[in-house]
C-alpha positions in Angstrom: -10.5 8.2 13.9 -12.5 11.1 12.5 -14.4 12.1 15.6 -12.8 14.5 18.2 -11.0 12.8 21.1 -10.9 14.1 24.6 -7.1 14.5 24.8 -5.7 17.6 26.7 -5.0 20.6 24.6 -1.5 20.3 23.0 0.9 23.2 23.2 1.6 25.0 20.0 5.0 23.4 19.9 3.5 19.9 20.5 0.8 20.5 17.9 3.4 21.5 15.4 5.4 18.4 16.1 2.3 16.3 15.8 1.7 18.0 12.5 5.2 17.2 11.3 5.0 13.6 12.4 1.6 12.9 11.1 2.5 14.6 7.8 5.6 12.4 7.7 3.6 9.3 8.1 1.2 10.4 5.4 4.1 11.2 3.1 5.9 7.9 3.7 2.7 5.9 3.3 1.7 7.7 0.2 5.1 7.4 -1.3 5.4 3.8 -0.3 2.1 3.0 -1.8 3.1 4.9 -5.0 0.1 7.2 -4.7 0.0 9.6 -7.7 1.2 13.2 -7.1 3.4 12.4 -4.1 7.1 12.6 -4.7 10.1 11.6 -2.6 12.3 14.7 -2.2 15.2 13.6 -0.1 17.5 10.7 0.6 16.1 10.3 4.1 12.7 10.1 2.7 13.9 7.4 0.4 15.2 5.5 3.4 11.9 6.0 5.1 10.1 4.5 2.1 12.5 1.6 2.1 11.7 1.0 5.8 8.0 1.1 5.0 8.4 -1.3 2.2 10.4 -3.7 4.5 7.5 -3.9 7.0 5.4 -7.1 7.1 2.9 -7.2 4.3 0.8 -10.1 5.6 -1.5 -10.1 8.7 -1.9 -13.4 10.5 -5.5 -13.6 11.5 -6.1 -16.2 14.2 -9.5 -17.5 15.3 -11.0 -15.0 17.7 -11.5 -16.2 21.3 -15.1 -17.4 21.5 -16.9 -18.6 24.6 -17.5 -22.3 25.1 -20.7 -23.8 26.5 -21.0 -26.9 28.7 -24.3 -28.8 28.4 -26.0 -31.6 30.3 -27.0 -34.8 28.5 -30.5 -33.3 27.7 -28.9 -30.2 26.1 -29.6 -27.8 29.0 -26.9 -25.4 29.8 -24.5 -26.1 32.8 -21.9 -23.3 32.4 -20.0 -21.1 30.0 -16.3 -20.4 29.8 -14.5 -17.5 28.2 -11.4 -15.4 28.1 -13.4 -12.9 26.1 -17.1 -13.4 26.0 -17.8 -13.5 22.3 -20.2 -15.1 19.9 -19.2 -14.4 16.3 -22.1 -13.6 13.9 -22.1 -12.9 10.1 -22.8 -9.4 8.8 -26.4 -10.3 7.9 -27.1 -11.0 11.6 -26.0 -7.4 12.5 -28.6 -4.7 12.1 -28.0 -2.1 9.4 -28.3 0.6 12.1 -25.3 -0.9 13.8 -23.3 -1.0 10.6 -24.2 2.6 9.8 -23.3 3.9 13.3 -19.9 2.2 13.2 -19.0 3.7 9.8 -20.3 7.1 10.7 -18.2 7.5 13.8 -15.2 5.5 12.9 -14.5 6.0 9.2 -17.2 7.8 7.1 -15.0 7.4 4.0 -14.6 3.7 4.6 -16.1 2.6 1.2 -13.9 5.2 -0.6 -10.3 4.4 0.4 -8.1 1.3 0.1 -7.3 0.7 3.7 -5.3 3.9 4.3 -6.9 7.3 4.0 -4.2 9.7 3.0 -6.7 12.5 2.8 -7.9 11.7 6.3 -4.3 11.6 7.6 -3.5 15.0 6.1 -6.8 16.5 7.4 -6.0 15.1 10.9 -2.6 16.7 10.8 -4.0 20.1 9.9 -6.8 19.8 12.5 -4.4 18.9 15.2 -2.2 21.9 14.3 -5.0 24.4 14.4 -7.4 23.0 17.0 -7.5 22.4 20.8 -8.6 18.9 20.1 -6.9 16.1 18.3 -7.9 13.7 15.5 -6.5 10.4 14.5 -6.1 9.4 10.9 -6.6 5.7 11.3 -9.2 4.0 9.1 -11.5 1.3 10.3 -9.3 -1.2 8.6 -6.2 0.1 10.4 -8.1 -0.2 13.7 -9.1 -3.8 12.8 -5.4 -4.5 12.2 -4.5 -3.1 15.6 -7.1 -5.2 17.3 -5.9 -8.3 15.5 -2.3 -7.7 16.5 -3.3 -7.2 20.1 -5.6 -10.2 20.1 -2.9 -12.4 18.6 -0.4 -11.3 21.3 -3.0 -11.9 24.0 -3.7 -15.4 22.7 0.0 -16.1 22.7 0.5 -14.6 26.2 2.9 -12.1 24.7 2.7 -9.0 27.0 5.3 -7.1 25.0 3.3 -7.7 21.8 0.1 -6.4 23.4 1.9 -3.3 24.5 3.5 -2.8 21.0 0.1 -3.2 19.4 -1.3 -0.3 21.5 1.8 2.0 21.6 0.8 5.6 21.0 3.7 7.7 22.2 6.6 9.1 20.3 8.5 7.3 17.6 7.2 3.9 18.6 3.6 5.2 18.2 4.3 6.4 14.7 6.1 3.2 13.9 3.0 1.3 14.9 0.9 3.4 12.6 3.2 2.7 9.7 3.0 -1.0 10.4 -0.8 -0.8 10.7 -1.0 1.2 7.4 1.0 -1.4 5.5 -1.0 -4.3 6.9 -4.3 -2.5 6.3 -3.6 -2.3 2.6 -2.8 -6.0 2.6 -6.0 -6.7 4.4 -8.1 -4.8 1.9 -6.6 -6.8 -0.9 -7.5 -10.0 0.8 -11.0 -9.3 2.1 -13.8 -7.2 0.8 -15.1 -4.2 2.6 -18.2 -5.9 4.1 -16.1 -8.8 5.4 -13.7 -6.4 7.1 -16.6 -4.5 8.7 -18.0 -7.8 9.9 -14.7 -8.8 11.4 -14.2 -5.4 13.0 -17.6 -5.6 14.8 -16.8 -9.1 16.0 -13.4 -8.3 17.5 -14.2 -5.0 19.3 -14.5 -4.7 23.1 -17.8 -3.1 23.9 -17.6 -3.1 27.7 -14.1 -2.5 29.1 -14.3 -6.0 30.6 -14.0 -9.6 29.3 -17.8 -10.1 29.2 -18.8 -8.2 26.0 -16.5 -8.7 23.1 -18.1 -8.5 19.7 -21.4 -6.9 18.9 -23.5 -10.0 19.6 -22.3 -10.4 23.2 -22.7 -6.7 23.7 -26.3 -6.7 22.5 -27.1 -9.5 24.8 -25.2 -8.0 27.8 -27.0 -4.6 27.6 -30.4 -5.5 26.4 -30.8 -9.3 26.2 -31.2 -9.1 22.4 -29.4 -10.3 19.3 -27.2 -8.0 17.2 -29.7 -8.1 14.3 -32.3 -6.4 16.5 -30.2 -3.4 17.6 -32.1 -0.1 16.9 -30.7 3.3 16.2 -29.9 4.5 19.7 -28.6 1.1 20.8 -26.3 0.9 17.8 -25.1 4.5 18.5 -24.3 3.6 22.1 -22.2 0.5 21.1 -20.4 2.3 18.3 -19.5 5.1 20.7 -18.1 2.8 23.4 -15.4 1.4 21.1 -13.3 4.6 21.3 -12.6 4.0 25.0 -14.4 1.0 26.5 -13.1 1.6 30.0 -14.1 5.3 30.1 -17.4 4.8 28.3 -18.9 2.2 30.6 -22.8 2.3 30.6 -23.0 0.9 34.1 -20.5 3.2 35.8 -20.8 6.4 33.6 -24.3 6.5 32.0 -24.3 10.3 31.5 -20.9 10.2 29.8 -22.0 7.3 27.6 -25.3 9.0 26.7 -23.3 12.1 25.6 -21.0 10.0 23.5 -24.0 8.1 22.0 -25.5 11.4 21.0 -22.3 12.4 19.3 -22.5 9.3 17.2 -26.1 10.0 16.4 -24.9 13.4 15.2 -22.5 11.7 12.8 -25.2 9.4 11.6 -27.4 12.4 10.8 -24.4 14.3 9.2 -23.7 11.4 6.8 -27.4 10.8 6.0 -27.8 7.4 7.8 -30.7 8.7 9.8 -33.3 11.5 9.3 -33.6 14.6 11.4 -36.8 13.2 12.9 -35.0 9.9 13.9 -32.2 11.9 15.4 -34.4 14.2 17.4 -36.2 11.1 18.9 -33.1 9.1 19.6 -31.2 11.8 21.4 -34.0 12.2 23.9 -34.1 8.5 24.9 -32.4 7.1 27.9 -30.0 4.2 27.6 -32.7 1.8 28.7 -30.3 -0.9 29.8 -31.6 -4.4 30.6 -28.5 -6.0 31.8 -27.9 -9.7 31.1 -24.5 -10.8 32.5 -22.8 -14.0 31.3 -21.3 -15.8 34.3 -17.9 -17.3 33.6 -16.9 -20.8 34.8 -18.3 -23.3 37.2 -19.0 -20.9 40.1 -22.3 -20.1 38.4 -23.1 -23.6 37.1 -26.7 -24.5 36.7 -28.4 -27.8 37.6 -26.7 -27.7 41.0 -23.7 -29.1 39.1 -20.8 -26.9 40.1 -18.6 -29.8 41.3 -19.4 -31.9 38.2 -18.6 -28.8 36.1 -15.3 -28.5 37.8 -14.6 -32.2 37.2 -15.2 -31.8 33.5 -13.1 -28.7 33.3 -10.2 -30.6 35.0 -10.6 -33.5 32.7 -10.0 -31.1 29.8 -7.1 -29.4 31.6 -5.4 -32.8 32.3 -5.6 -34.3 28.9 -2.9 -33.6 26.3 -5.4 -34.3 23.6 -6.5 -30.7 24.1 -3.0 -29.1 24.2 0.6 -29.7 25.2 0.4 -27.6 28.3 -2.3 -26.8 30.9 -2.2 -23.2 29.6 -3.0 -24.4 26.0 -5.8 -26.7 27.3 -7.3 -23.8 29.2 -7.1 -21.6 26.2 -8.8 -24.4 24.2 -11.7 -24.3 26.6 -11.9 -20.5 27.1 -11.3 -19.4 23.5 -12.4 -22.4 21.4 -16.1 -21.7 21.0 -16.7 -25.3 22.0 -20.0 -27.0 22.7 -19.3 -29.7 25.3 -22.1 -32.2 25.8 -21.7 -34.0 29.1 -23.2 -37.2 30.6 -24.9 -35.4 33.5 -28.6 -36.3 33.9 -30.3 -33.1 35.3 -33.2 -34.9 36.9 -31.1 -37.4 38.7 -28.6 -34.7 39.6 -31.4 -32.7 41.4 -32.2 -35.8 43.4 -28.6 -36.4 44.3 -28.1 -32.8 45.4 -31.2 -32.8 47.5 -30.5 -36.1 49.3 -26.9 -35.3 50.0 -27.7 -31.9 51.6 -30.7 -33.2 53.4 -28.8 -36.0 55.3 -25.8 -33.8 56.2 -26.6 -30.2 55.6 -24.2 -27.6 54.3 -22.4 -26.1 57.2 -23.3 -28.9 59.6 -21.3 -28.3 62.9 -19.9 -31.9 62.8 -17.8 -30.8 59.8 -18.6 -34.1 58.1 -18.3 -34.2 54.3 -21.0 -36.1 52.5 -20.7 -36.9 48.8 -22.3 -39.0 46.1 -21.4 -40.0 42.5 -23.2 -42.3 40.1 -21.8 -44.2 37.1 -23.9 -45.9 34.4 -22.9 -49.6 34.1 -22.0 -50.5 30.5 -21.0 -47.0 29.4 -19.1 -45.4 32.4 -21.1 -42.2 31.9 -21.1 -40.0 35.0 -24.8 -39.5 35.7 -24.7 -37.4 38.9 -22.2 -35.9 41.4 -23.0 -34.0 44.5 -21.5 -33.0 47.9 -22.6 -31.0 51.0 -20.5 -28.0 50.3 -21.0 -24.7 48.4 -18.6 -24.7 45.4 -16.2 -21.8 45.7 -12.9 -20.7 44.0 -10.0 -19.7 46.0 -9.2 -19.7 49.7 -12.0 -20.4 52.2 -12.1 -18.6 55.5 -11.8 -20.7 58.6 -15.4 -19.9 59.7 -16.7 -21.2 56.4 -14.7 -24.5 56.2 -17.8 -26.6 57.0 -19.8 -24.7 54.3 -17.6 -23.9 51.3 -14.8 -25.7 49.4 -13.3 -25.9 45.9 -12.4 -29.5 46.5 -14.4 -32.2 44.8 -14.6 -35.1 47.3 -15.6 -37.7 44.7 -12.5 -37.5 42.4 -8.7 -37.8 42.6 -6.2 -35.0 43.3 -5.3 -34.3 39.7 -9.0 -33.6 39.0 -9.1 -31.2 42.0 -10.1 -33.9 44.5 -8.9 -34.3 48.0 -6.7 -37.4 47.6 -9.3 -40.1 48.3 -10.4 -41.9 51.5 -10.0 -45.3 53.1 -12.9 -47.4 51.9 -13.4 -49.9 54.7 -15.3 -53.1 53.8 -16.4 -51.9 50.4 -12.9 -53.3 49.4 -14.1 -56.8 50.2 -15.8 -57.5 46.9 -12.3 -57.2 45.2 -11.1 -59.9 47.6 -14.2 -62.0 46.8 -13.6 -61.6 43.0 -10.0 -62.8 43.4 -11.3 -65.7 45.5 -13.7 -66.7 42.7 -11.0 -66.3 40.1 -8.9 -68.7 42.0 -11.4 -71.5 41.5 -13.1 -71.3 44.9 -16.9 -70.8 45.3 -19.3 -68.6 47.3 -20.2 -71.6 49.4 -16.6 -72.6 50.2 -16.2 -72.3 54.0 -13.5 -70.7 55.9 -12.6 -70.6 59.6 -13.7 -67.1 60.7 -12.5 -67.6 64.3 -10.7 -64.6 65.7 -7.0 -65.4 65.7 -3.5 -64.2 64.8 -2.3 -64.5 61.2 1.5 -64.9 61.3 3.6 -62.9 58.9 4.8 -66.0 57.1 1.3 -67.1 56.4 0.7 -64.4 53.8 1.4 -65.0 50.1 3.2 -62.4 47.9 4.0 -64.2 44.7 5.3 -61.6 42.2 5.3 -58.5 44.3 7.1 -57.2 47.4 6.3 -58.9 50.7 4.5 -56.3 52.9 3.2 -58.9 55.4 3.4 -58.9 59.2 1.5 -60.5 62.0 -2.1 -59.4 62.0 -5.0 -59.8 64.5 -8.2 -58.6 62.9 -11.3 -57.9 64.9 -15.0 -58.1 64.4 -17.8 -55.8 65.5 -17.5 -55.1 69.2 -14.4 -57.3 69.3 -16.7 -60.2 69.7 -15.7 -63.9 69.8 -14.7 -65.9 66.8 -17.2 -66.8 64.2 -16.2 -70.3 63.6 -16.8 -71.7 60.1 -18.8 -69.9 57.5 -19.1 -69.6 53.8 -17.6 -66.8 51.7 -21.1 -65.8 50.8 -22.1 -65.5 54.5 -18.9 -63.6 55.3 -19.8 -61.2 52.5 -23.4 -60.9 53.5 -22.6 -60.1 57.2 -19.3 -58.4 56.4 -17.3 -60.5 58.8 -13.7 -59.2 59.1 -12.2 -62.4 60.5 -13.9 -64.4 57.7 -12.4 -62.1 55.1 -9.0 -62.3 56.8 -9.2 -66.1 56.3 -10.2 -65.6 52.7 -7.4 -63.2 52.0 -4.9 -65.4 53.8 -5.4 -68.1 51.3 -4.9 -65.9 48.3 -1.9 -64.2 46.7 -2.1 -60.6 47.9 -0.6 -59.5 44.6 -3.6 -60.9 42.8 -6.0 -59.0 45.0 -4.2 -55.8 44.1 -4.2 -56.8 40.4 -8.0 -57.4 40.6 -8.6 -53.9 42.1 -6.4 -52.3 39.5 -8.2 -54.1 36.7 -11.4 -52.6 38.1 -10.0 -49.1 37.7 -9.0 -48.6 41.3 -6.2 -46.1 41.8 -5.0 -44.1 44.8 -6.7 -40.8 45.4 -3.4 -39.2 44.2 -4.0 -40.9 40.8 -1.1 -43.3 41.2 -1.5 -47.0 40.5 -1.9 -49.3 43.5 1.6 -50.8 42.9 3.1 -47.4 43.4 5.7 -47.3 46.2 5.8 -44.5 48.6 9.0 -42.9 49.9 9.5 -45.7 52.3 9.1 -48.3 49.5 5.8 -49.4 51.0 2.9 -50.5 48.8 -0.3 -49.8 50.8 -2.5 -52.1 48.8 -0.4 -55.2 49.7 -0.6 -55.0 53.5 -2.8 -57.7 55.1 -5.1 -55.0 56.6 -5.8 -53.8 53.1 -8.3 -56.7 52.9 -10.5 -54.6 55.2 -10.1 -51.4 53.1 -7.2 -49.3 54.3 -6.4 -48.2 50.8 -7.3 -44.6 50.0 -9.2 -44.2 46.7 -12.1 -42.1 45.4 -15.9 -42.5 45.3 -15.9 -42.2 41.5 -13.3 -45.0 41.2 -15.4 -47.2 43.5 -18.6 -46.5 41.7 -17.0 -47.5 38.4 -15.5 -50.7 39.9 -18.9 -51.7 41.3 -20.5 -50.9 38.0 -18.3 -53.7 36.6 -20.0 -56.3 38.8 -23.4 -55.0 37.5 -22.1 -55.2 33.9 -20.9 -58.8 34.0 -17.3 -58.0 34.3 -16.9 -55.3 31.7 -15.2 -52.3 33.1 -15.9 -48.8 31.7 -13.8 -45.9 32.8 -15.7 -42.8 34.1 -17.0 -40.9 31.1 -18.2 -37.3 31.9 -17.9 -36.0 28.3 -20.2 -37.4 25.6 -19.2 -35.1 22.7 -17.3 -31.9 21.9 -17.9 -29.8 18.8 -15.8 -26.9 17.7 -17.2 -23.5 16.7 -17.9 -24.8 13.2 -19.9 -27.8 14.5 -17.1 -30.3 13.7 -16.8 -33.1 16.3 -13.5 -33.3 18.2 -12.3 -36.7 19.4 -13.0 -37.2 23.1 -10.4 -39.4 24.8 -11.3 -41.9 27.6 -10.6 -45.3 29.0 -13.4 -46.9 27.1 -14.8 -50.3 28.1 -13.0 -53.7 28.4 -13.8 -57.1 29.8 -11.7 -57.4 33.0 -13.5 -60.2 34.8 -14.9 -63.5 33.7 -18.6 -63.0 33.3 -19.4 -65.8 35.9 -16.9 -64.3 38.4 -18.7 -60.9 38.1 -22.1 -62.6 38.4 -20.8 -64.3 41.5 -19.8 -61.1 43.2 -23.0 -59.3 42.1 -25.1 -62.1 43.4 -23.3 -62.1 46.8 -23.8 -58.4 47.1 -27.6 -58.8 46.5 -27.7 -61.1 49.5 -26.6 -58.3 51.9 -30.3 -57.2 51.6 -31.4 -60.6 53.0 -30.4 -60.6 56.6 -27.1 -58.9 56.0 -25.7 -55.4 56.6 -28.1 -53.7 54.1 -31.3 -55.4 55.1 -33.0 -52.1 56.0 -31.8 -50.4 52.8 -33.8 -52.2 50.1 -35.0 -50.1 47.1 -37.6 -50.5 44.4 -35.3 -52.4 42.0 -33.0 -55.4 42.2 -29.7 -54.3 43.7 -26.4 -55.3 45.2 -24.6 -53.3 47.8 -21.8 -53.2 50.3 -21.3 -51.1 53.4 -17.9 -49.8 54.6 -16.7 -48.2 57.8 -13.1 -47.3 58.7 -11.4 -46.7 62.0 -12.8 -43.5 63.3 -9.5 -41.9 63.9 -9.6 -41.4 60.1 -13.4 -41.3 60.0 -15.1 -42.6 56.8 -18.2 -44.5 56.1 -19.5 -45.8 52.8 -22.3 -47.4 50.9 -21.5 -48.8 47.5 -24.5 -50.2 45.6 -25.8 -50.8 42.1 -28.7 -51.8 39.9 -28.4 -52.8 36.3 -28.5 -49.1 35.3 -26.9 -47.1 38.1 -23.8 -47.7 40.3 -23.6 -45.2 43.2 -21.0 -44.5 45.8 -22.0 -42.5 48.9 -19.3 -41.4 51.3 -19.5 -39.7 54.7 -16.5 -38.6 56.7 -13.9 -36.1 57.7 -12.6 -34.6 54.4 -9.1 -34.4 55.9 -9.2 -38.0 57.2 -7.7 -37.0 60.5 -10.5 -37.0 63.1 -13.6 -38.6 64.6 -16.5 -36.3 63.6 -19.4 -38.4 65.0 -19.7 -37.1 68.6 -20.3 -33.4 67.9 -23.7 -33.1 69.6 -24.4 -29.8 67.8 -24.6 -31.4 64.4 -27.0 -33.6 62.6 -24.3 -36.3 62.4 -23.5 -37.8 65.8 -23.4 -41.0 67.9 -22.7 -44.4 66.4 -22.3 -44.2 62.7 -21.8 -47.1 60.2 -21.9 -47.5 56.5 -25.6 -48.5 56.7 -26.7 -45.4 58.6 -25.9 -42.0 57.1 -24.3 -43.1 53.8 -26.7 -46.0 53.5 -29.8 -44.0 54.2 -28.7 -41.4 51.6 -28.0 -44.1 49.1 -31.4 -45.7 49.7 -33.4 -42.4 49.5 -31.5 -41.4 46.4 -31.6 -44.7 44.5 -35.3 -45.2 45.2 -36.0 -42.0 43.2 -33.1 -42.3 40.7 -34.1 -45.7 39.4 -37.5 -44.4 38.4 -35.6 -42.2 35.8 -34.0 -45.3 34.2 -35.2 -48.5 32.4 -33.9 -52.0 32.3 -33.4 -52.7 36.0 -33.5 -56.5 35.8 -32.2 -58.9 38.5 -28.9 -60.5 39.2 -29.0 -64.3 38.8 -26.6 -66.8 40.6 -23.4 -67.7 38.8 -22.8 -71.1 37.4 -22.4 -74.0 39.9 -18.6 -73.8 39.8 -18.7 -70.4 41.4 -21.4 -71.2 43.8 -19.8 -74.4 45.2 -16.1 -74.1 44.7 -13.6 -76.9 45.1 -11.2 -78.2 47.8 -10.4 -77.3 51.3 -10.5 -73.8 52.6 -8.7 -74.3 55.9 -5.9 -71.7 55.6 -2.9 -71.0 57.9 -3.8 -70.7 61.5 -7.4 -71.6 60.7 -9.8 -74.5 61.3 -10.3 -77.4 59.1 -13.8 -76.7 57.8 -14.8 -77.6 54.2 -17.0 -76.2 51.6 -20.6 -77.6 51.8 -20.6 -81.3 51.4 -16.9 -81.3 50.4 -14.3 -83.8 51.5 -12.1 -81.6 53.7 -10.9 -82.7 57.0 -13.7 -83.0 59.6 -16.3 -81.9 57.1 -19.9 -82.9 57.2 -21.3 -85.3 54.7 -24.3 -83.4 53.7 -24.3 -80.2 51.8 -26.9 -77.5 51.6 -26.5 -74.5 49.3 -26.3 -71.9 52.1 -23.6 -73.4 54.3 -23.4 -73.0 58.1 -22.8 -69.9 60.1 -21.4 -71.7 63.1 -21.7 -75.4 62.5 -21.3 -77.9 59.7 -17.9 -76.7 58.8 -16.0 -77.1 62.1 -14.1 -80.1 63.0 -16.7 -82.8 63.8 -19.4 -80.7 62.2 -22.8 -82.3 61.9 -24.3 -83.8 58.9 -27.4 -82.8 56.9 -28.2 -80.5 54.1 -29.6 -77.5 56.1 -28.5 -74.0 55.1 -27.7 -73.5 58.7 -25.6 -76.6 59.2 -26.3 -79.5 61.4 -25.7 -79.8 65.1 -23.1 -78.1 67.1 -19.9 -77.9 65.1 -16.5 -77.7 66.6 -15.3 -74.1 66.9 -18.8 -72.7 66.3 -22.0 -72.1 68.2 -25.3 -73.7 67.8 -26.0 -74.3 64.1 -28.6 -72.2 62.5 -27.9 -69.1 64.6 -27.7 -65.9 62.5 -26.1 -64.0 65.3 -23.7 -66.6 66.5 -20.5 -65.1 67.8 -21.1 -61.7 66.4 -24.0 -60.4 68.4 -26.3 -57.6 67.3 -23.9 -54.8 66.7 -24.5 -51.1 66.7 -25.7 -49.1 63.8 -29.1 -48.6 62.3 -31.1 -51.3 64.0 -30.3 -55.0 64.1 -29.6 -55.1 60.4 -27.4 -52.0 60.2 -23.7 -52.1 59.8 -22.8 -54.3 62.8 -26.3 -55.8 63.0 -27.2 -59.5 62.7 -23.7 -60.6 63.2 -22.2 -58.3 60.7 -20.0 -55.2 60.8 -17.5 -54.0 63.3 -17.5 -51.7 66.3 -16.2 -48.2 66.4 -12.4 -48.2 66.1 -12.3 -51.3 63.9 -11.7 -51.2 60.2 -14.2 -53.0 58.0 -17.9 -53.0 57.5 
């Protein structure tokens, strides 16, 4: 460097040694490059030249680290990621003033030498011998080489390489200068002067921190402008910072930076890049900073999308498409200059964030978590994702545990989720799908009487037997339900009815159905994964009522399959990735595939639409045709759900204890308290959110009934330990002779059931109450009115898994 440095005064002895060393470097370089007029006088000098000639002659120039940008589906920015905040620009997008300032202060003979300035090295040696200040002899090209070597070492996480690239002491320091000199000559043979100057201004650190690498990022940071718009004094300030970015920090040391800037202005005047008038004016100006920081990562995500941002980041970090190791994938994100277009719909995201935080506010004393995620049927695109916590990175203080978290409640553990939650009765549609796949129909009746199901009554064909005796309960531990159709058991979410349904099926098949629909444990493991005890949770009889722990996003994708006539699409948060040159990069994903027969999927979807007609979601209707299912777990683990869909949106809403270890409902200080079911908090949030969200979409048509086969079914549905009822009008033992389409709640299917074609059955059937009663046996349970979870004969009481 030509300009004086602020090093301490060397002693005369030290100065002499520097003179000798620098002269030696100059001589070796000159001789090694065969510069005319320089001879080699000694054998040791010959050896030095040989060493010089043996140094690497090719500089590996890797792509510079450049920031990546994450966008919403409409192109609006969500977040930026960088290891070094840099945006590369061509030379014609850098002002001439900036180019002149750089050359004036760093290497005024830049356009005269060939990469190494022997005259400059010699001049520096003499100056250092005679003066109280020191000069370097490195050219701009040599400094570029040094920066490239350091950058390469940083990118490869080579700490020793970084240190070697910056070594300035003793023999190692002069060895570095020799290497730089040799490589500088090679660089000048490969690139023209303007290209090197451009590369130099794109690689430099202009801030002493990661957030202003390269002149474009620096111009934006300090004044919010582009590099092409830098004026004389701004250019001089940036050019002056390069000598020591940590020391010359405009925010911490403005006076020192101004003095350094004026030194650069003096150099520009000296070498005729500015006039005296321009100099006089520029040195009198203040720095006039207008700071524009560039936040790094998801903590500063826009569109209230920090948790979605974190999910996308973890999708990239977990996929070997983007690198062999997590470190490589993170480097791909932070250094790749990517443009990542995601599936997030900003307008729907705003609605989601507002509704989630309105129902259970951030910091609510109950400690309840409240989260929502929406999937688009037919594509798997993740439209919205929100929870009632402030996103934070790192440890959270105990006093803030109800307010802040880094955990995304909607996803699995490998994507920075909490491990999933028991899903309660939202599991029942998977049982129903398996029921329809087996050839039975929605109007097939089962004996829903409360009773014991012996261990030997459960079927496990093709998987380990995890059965045991089981005594399921209904809401309020009420009396048995008698005979009812599978449709009615779904509509009212009757646990004993579903126990009877599951008891007639192969438990392995139910698990297979759930896996086909994308359900995995919250850990990310498949449902047939065995724990340390060899137990497969999804195969226990109680799993019929939703004891399996999975994630809201998996459930939303599964329910989207019912809305999409049996075609499953894995969650898809990334639509497109382009590299720094605009080239598209393949985005991996599960894609879409048909996993259910269309009529089976139609049957489940139709059944879930009926929960709005006197079922557990009667009070949750929205302004579009929809299907939905409530879910409530035992409150020692504390989770409630609402899963619901239209043709365009499938949404999971969860409320519960994030740790899944306590009953959070009775904290009288919080907004969440008292009796809580799937239809109350989770349901009300779902309703308020979906009512607004569907207005942002088109194509919300209805859900027709499936074909007659899947409505009526075939054969007896008695089951072990059950009654002898039949499907409507079927020929099972004791069945009625009529056959309406709705079936009976309490009569018509029991032994000796009445005749007739009424939806409510005829007469007083054995094992059931008076035909036609909607509340027979179940009573009006707790929850949000008569039709809440537990209302109108549905649901279950606190402490009982299901609804």
